[in-house]
N, C-alpha and C positions, 0 to 999 in steps of 0.2 A: 491291478487287488493289491494290496499291505496288509500284514498281520501286525498287530499291535497289542504291547500289553495291555489285560482287560482284568479291571477291580470285579467284577460280575462274573462269578462261578457258578454254571449251570443253570443260565437262563434258558427257558422253553420259546421265549418269543423274543421280537425287537424289530422296531421299526426306526428307519434311516433317513434324515433329510440334511442336506449340505454339510456339516460338522457337527450334529447333533445327533444323537443315537439315545435310543430310550428301551431300556430293558425289562422283560417281564419275568419273575418267577426264580429268581435264583435258588439252590439246592432247598429244601425245607422251607419257602416262603411264597408259595403260587400266585399272592395275590401281593406282592412288594413289586413295585417298579422303581426303575433308578434312571433318572436322566442323566448324562453324562456330554460331555464335549470333545470329539476326534482332536489330536494333534497330529504333529509328522510322526510320531512315534507310538503313542503313548492312546488311551481312551480314561481320561478325567471324569470322575463323578461329581456331579454340581449339585444336585437334591434328589431326594428318594421318598416316597410316601408308600401308600395301599391304593391297588387301583379295587374299586366297589361298586362296580355299574348299578347292581340293582340292590346297593343299599346293606347288603351282606358279605359275606366272606367269598372271596373266588376260590372255591375247590373246585373238584373233579367234575361239577355237572354244569361248566361251563366250555365251549367251545372258543378258542382261540385262532383268527387268521390275520397275517400280516401283510401288507402290500405297500413298499414303499414308506412314505411316513405314515402310514393308517395302521391304529392295531385296531381290530375289529372284536368284539367280545359280544358271547349272545349265549344265554341260559339256555341249556337244554329245556326247558319246559315249556319256551317263548318262543316265537319266530322274529322277536324284536333284537336288534342288533346297536350297539353297543358303538361308538366309535371315539378314539382318539387319534387325532389328526395332528402330530407335532411342526407341521410347515406353518399353521397358524395361531400357534401359541409360543 
């Protein structure tokens, strides 16, 4: 395990694959997704956007689960899960 300087503060979820990491929800922005590349000593931001699996805001009524390269999102009023798999994009 290696600690690296990270530009994203307060992320509540992340997915990792190879030299890539995607963070979800920095402080105050629960639907912001930040795509980064891992280097030997740092985490470098490549892109950012908003995660809106059902077309609306990603608020407190969503359950987030991450496993390896996959970020799963489920609206609490539904049994359907949206999946972001960073190993295929």
